[in-house]
Steps between C-alpha positions, in 0.01 A plus 500: 500500500575670173815719552517621133180696525549878480270798561299572186523876554828550704483883438192516732709375798820695610745422770614745768855504369374599154294786644782616727734531204231724313349687785611837360353431157235773435306258271436270792224587757472288800185467730432359848165324479479391866158454666445314834192289591410457867258209506176514702354146486209599717360741243446309172345804331834677553757212515800746543587843576718664231813704590693698249874436492566865468636541855761231447585648154569831663745336746705350226459377139699425188672820377277710261203276568152645522200349678186347360197495739299214353189554698473879511645576148429191287184332617134583472426672834124473429514120508408305819825303441846618576686475172243499218632600171394860394378566148779463259506862380518626857772240589710597203484866594596433853805307383590781261476756779717283721778512229439166335527505116738521205797494468550382856583152614288448814635293786249383771586365843348439836618436852267213610478262209513547120118468459457877552737568216348230271152658567620832363677316214183339377307821546748666272462226245128541508539863393755418230833605659756219475836652577481387862694265710489342851795517730572145599491479874388847549636727773592212730744371233628860444580539872653154535761615243556817709428713196448882534173639628367846564219668690434805264151455345484518136221555235544471130368744241203411275567241235280386215442173313255374247205329687406161361266336745504123549152449659540118508775492768292614812154327506193502710294229671302445181801361328585284803150353492559393143844370566377256772340288231755569227732200460748715299545734800662427834426708812806557710483617853828686616389504869651292770380134541306553810288764330463284190362197691268702721690492827500887521191706456683827434295605198158404636387147394804279526620315191580554140345542167390155374744303290801710611852380526735658760844632452558743788704801375767460777593161355652681203742700709832382643443555881867588573537767238143623416575445127312294249582124481688393186288461183559127517377466860190715430415305187523179706260643757234555246575179300451297821150647534416416145501874397635536147491770247224321301256647750382857553578579867275725694688612812333619814590557870348725771508837338666466165860552632659164561341358180704741292824326622379162385391654167838679468703176536266316278546766233880472558494131426311523191123503578317726272134467603491675840222688697477645841171515701524856631301496822564135565381336814416843667212501258433132440477379853259770615256437222266224622383440146834376384618141542770418739680164609719384778724201588 
């Protein structure tokens, strides 16, 4: 294992102690991004029910934090899938109305895994806003340190930023079809192994997109702390799978959430050619015309 490897962009990951020391800084805006999924394996056309984390936010949250409702405020509610990315101009305006923009440093956290925060992080990158960080370990790490919380709800004033859309981050099934036969591209499944090998039919047809490798998102997290593994350990996980920065990596999962965590850590260890299949297996497995493999 390479212990000398560091995060490529350490400013995009902040620790709870760092944030606690700066919690009154008016140029920092903190957001709770929590969403809960309640799986319904007997209904593949609706593999999970979505529950906003707002109720838990209203019980307690990091001081001065506001709440981001991913499904209701930041997804295309006309889509048949739960978290489809809206049009970029609409998404950017939603972010601005929620107080995200210059000159603020945006800190994102969630209560049930860092993938909800990384989803928003990538969405902001796709609209051109880059002054945004993930709270390492999220609210669990914050509570473990017995840091202050509050129950008073908060909403930030409008903020603005120059929108520079990156339309090559989130991709659709057409790009995935191309990638299956593209030797310069690796398809990376962030779902658990039982879903990857076809032991669980949660999304309809069991299995994976052909030629996919599997690095489940939870493998990148330290179970005892909820924080990211060290850069060296994460690098070793991908190296052991033959995943190197020479390849373009097309990340997918069930609904475009867990895949963003894999993509985030790959970005942090120096991968530059990264894409995310937005609707992922929620779309792919239900389309009988698309290839699938198991085993």
